[in-house]
N, C-alpha and C positions, 0 to 999 in steps of 0.2 A: 707320315702324319705330323703336321706341324705341332700339334698339341703334345706329342711325345718327345719333342726335341729337347726340351729344357726342364723336364720334370719326370718323376716316376709315377705313373698314373694308375690308381686303383679305384676309380670311381665310374666304371662303365655302367653300373646300375643307376647312376644319376644321369649321366649323358656320355655317350661314346664319342671319342674324337673322330673328326671327319677326315677321311683320307684325302690327300691332295687331288687324286684323280676324280673324286666325287665333287670337290669344290670346282675343279675345272669343268666338269660336265655341266654343272649348274650355270656357270658363267657362259659357257658355249650355248646353252639352251636359251638363256635370257637374250643373248646376242641374236640367235636365230629367230626368235619370236619378234624381235624388233626389226630385223631385216625383212621378214615376211610381212610385217605390219601386225601390231598386237590385236587388231580386230578386223583384219582383212580376210577375204575368202580363202586366200592361200595359206593362212596360218592354221585353219581348223584341222585339215588332214594331219599336219605335223603334231598338233596337240593330241588328237585322237589316237594316233599311233603310239605316242609316248605314254599316255594314260593306259591304253590297252596292254602295252608291254608290261608295265608295272603291275597292273591288276593280275595278269596271267602269272607273273613271277611270284607274287605274294600268295595267290591262290594255290600254286604248286607247293609253296612252303607249308601251307596249312593242310594240304591234301584235300581241297574242296574245288568244285567247279568255279570258274570266275564269276558266275552269276550269283554266287553266295558270298561274295566279298565286296564290302563297301569301304571307301576311303573316309578317314576321319582326320581330325587335327592332332589327336593324341589319345592315350589310353582312356583318360577320364571321360572325354566326350564319347568315345566308343562304348564305354560301359554304361553310361547313364542316359544318353538320348533315347535309345530304344525302350528303356524301362517305362518312360512316361506314356508310351502308347500300348502297353499291355492291358488286357481286360481284367482289371482287379475287381475283387469283391470285398466289401467291408468285412473285416475280421480275418482276412488272409494274413499269414505270417511271412515276413521277410527275414530270413536267417542269414546273418552276415558274419563271416569270420572276423575274429578280433585282431587279425593282422592285416586288415585291408587299408587301402589308402583313404585318408580323410575325405577327399573329394567324392569318392563313391559312397562312403558311409553317410555323409551329410545329405547327399541326394536321396538315398533310400529313406532317411528319416523324414525328409520333406514330402516325399511321395506318400509315406505312411500317414503323415499329418493330414494331407489333403484327401486321401482316399479312405481314411479310417482303418488303417492296417496296423498290425502289431509288428514290432521289431524284436527279434531274438538274436542272441549272440552265440556264435559257435567258437568256443575257446580252443584255438589251435596254435596260438603264438608260442606256447611253451612245449609243444609237442616235439619229440625228437625222432619219431618214426611215422611212416605211413599208417601203420596199424593203429597207432594212437589217434590219428586223425579220424579214421573210420569209426573207432569206438566213440569218440566225441560226437561225431555226426549222428550216430544211432541214438545217443542220449538226448541230443538237442532237437531232433525232428519231432514235429507235432502234427496232429491230424490236419491242421489248417495251413501247414507250411506250403507256400506257393512259389517261393523263390529262394535259391541258395546262391550266395556270392562268395567266391574263394579265389585265391591267386594260385597260379600254376606253380610258381616258386615264391615263397614268402620273401618279401623284400627286406625284412629285418634279419631273419635267421638263415635264409637260403634253403629251408626245408622244401623238398619236392612233395607237393600235395598229390595224392593218387587220384587225379581227376577222372580217368576212365572208371575206376572202382566207385567213385562218388556218383558219377553219372548212372552206372548200373544200379546202384542202390536207389537213386531217385526214380528210376524207371519202374521200380517195384512199389513205390509209394502210391497210395490211392489218388493223390492229387497230381502226380507226375510233375513235381515242381520244376520250374525253369532253372537252368544252371548257367550262371554268368561267371566267366573266368577272366581274371585280370592277367594278361600275358606280358606285362611290362618287363619282367626279368627273364622271361623264357624265350621270347622271339629273338633268335640269333645266338642263343646259348644251348638250347636243347631241342631235339626233334619235337614238332608240334602235332603231327597228324592224329595220334591217338587221343590226345586231350581235346583237340578241336572237334573230333568226331563225337565226343561225349557231351560237349557243351552246346547250349542253345545260342550263346553269345560269347565269342572269344575275341577280346580286344587287345591290341598290341600297338606299339609305336616303333617308328623307324630310327629314333634318335638315341637309343640306348645300345643294346648289344648288336644291333644291325649296323651301327656306326654311320647312320644316315643323318640328314639335316633335321633340325627341330622343326615341328609344325606339320608333320605328315605321319599318319598312322593308318591303321585299317582295323576292320572287325569282320570276322567270319560268323555268319548267321545260319542257324539251323533252318531246315525247311519248315519245321513246326512254328518257329517264331515268325518267319516270313508270312505264313498263312494266317496267324492269329494277331500279330502286332500291327500297329499303325505308326507312321512317322510322326514325330513331334514337331519338327521344323521342316517346312517344305519350301523348296526353291526350284528353279528351272532344271537343275541337274537331276532332280528326282522325278521329273515328268517324262512321259513316254514319247513326246514329239509326234503325237497323233493329230493331224489337222482336223479330223472330224470329232475328236474328243480331246481338246487341248488341255484339260485338267486331269487326264488319266495318268496315274502313277505308273512307274515301271513295275513290272511283275516280279522283279528280282531285288537283290540287295541295293541296287542303285537308288531305290526310292528314299534311302536314308542319306544320300548325298544332297547337298543344298545348293550351292551356287559357285561363283568364280573362286578358284583357288590359285595359289602360286605354283604354276605348273613346272617351272624349273626345279622345284624340290623333288619332283618325280624323277627327273634326270639324275639328280644326286643320289637318291636312294637306290635307283636301279643300278648305278655304278657301284655303290657300296655292296649290293647283293652280288654283283659279278666278282668283286674283289674277294669277298668271303668264299664264294664258290671255288675260286682258284686255289684255296687252301684245303679243299676237301668237301665232302657232303656233310649234312648236319651231324651225322653220327661220328664221322671222323673228326670233325671240329670239336664235338663234345668230349671225345677221348683226350684231345689235346688240352682243352680247358680244364678237365678234371685232373690231368697230370700237373698242370700249373697250380690249381687251387689246392690239390693234395700236398704238393711240395710245401706250400705256405702253411697249410694247416699243421703238418707234421713239425715244421720249424717252430710254430707258435706253441705247440704242445710240449716242446722241450724247455720252455721258459717257465720258471717258478713264478707263481702269481698271475699267470695268464690262463684264462678259462675260455675255451671255444664253446660257442653255444650249441653246436652239434657234436655229439660224442663220436661220430664216425666221419671219415673224409667227406667233404661236400659232394652232393650229387651233381653240381654244376660249378659255377664260378664264384659264388658268394661265400665269403669266409667272415663270419662275425665272431667277435671275441670281447672279453672284458679284461681289464688289468687291475688287479687288486691295489687299492689305495690311490687310484687315479680316476678322475672324472673323464668320461669318454670325449666330451666336447673339448676339453683342454688337451687331451692326447692328440686329437685330430689337428688342433691349432698348432701344437708344438711340432708335429711331424710335417705339417705344411711348410713351416719355416725352413725345413730341411729338404724341401723339394719332393716330399712324399704326399700324394693327394688321396685322401680317404674321406669317409663321412661318419658321423655319429648318429645315434638314435636315442630318444627318450620318450616313452618306454619302448622296448626294453633298453635299459642303459647299456649300450654296447658300441663298439667300433666295427664298421663294415669295410672289408677290402674286397675288391672285385678283380678276378683274374680272367683274362681273355686269351685268345689265340696269340695276341701280340705281346703278352706278358712274358718276360724272360725269367728263368730261374735266378739269375744274378739280381734281378730287381726284387724278387721275393726275399732273397738273402739280405739285401739292403734294408728291407722293411723289418725283418726279424732283428737285425742288428740295431736298427733305430729304436725298436721297442725295448730291446735289452738295455739300451743306454738310458732308458727312463728310470732304471732302478731295479729291473728284474734280473734274474741270473738263470743260467742253464741248470736244468735238473740233472742230478747225477744219474748215470745209467746203471 
């Protein structure tokens, strides 16, 4: 990976570095499309095979049939576009976790404004356990709750939200609220099947933990959402190619796809999936990720003045922490000057490090030493 050659990279949650093989696959795909002719009859079977292969691979990752998976540009578009086509009723409540991405939150507020809906907040950002999340959910649910929006892994703290248990609880609610899950930090870091099965809409991207190119993601849709929702933006890819009914939409998730995309991105993401699979299945890779993040978490806990946001070792690769007497943004800037790439948040004021299967224990040690050099010291045992 060229991005790992001259720095120590801890920002997979922002964007994962692209493997050389994936970059080469994209270049080869662009070349092949041009050789065949970008809009010649001979190119269409190649593009169809490429798109079908990726759809099948991502559907298998989610544990759903390919018919329930649609391609998107990123997580935000996957989360928000289907919401505009749901059958809202004035007075319905949208319940949004307080750790969600601003793009999703802003969209929900605009839908609420147009459709005369109420917006409620589910306070989970300061939760340290799954049990706390479920308690907060119980307190926040209202009789008119119609939608719940949560992340599988909170992008700020790394907490694993118990999506299957949330889905089970919503199934007992009189309204059976739709469950929208942001999988930005989970796809490529944790197994997805159980969470996808509980969600009505599970959106994720290829450019973070899957280490694919930016600009290509996907969403898995429940049969219930496909039966009740309508597409917001319609293009030729969403149409069923029925000569007798030229405006008929696909009966599956493809109705949410719009028009021409950059197909070589699919070749890049498919190669990234193959590269990850060579390191083990999702559960084997998670075990490796947790060993890496746990090593860093324990090292940070040995430093006086450093507080990890989770009291237990991380459930995946996100390790968030604060340093007493230091602003997180300045910490990230100082460490970047030393070749250590992280990111900061406000709020909550913290630094986030991401450990992946490619993270080495020596790199975590370098980060702990770098933080110690800012003025912290080791706790006495």
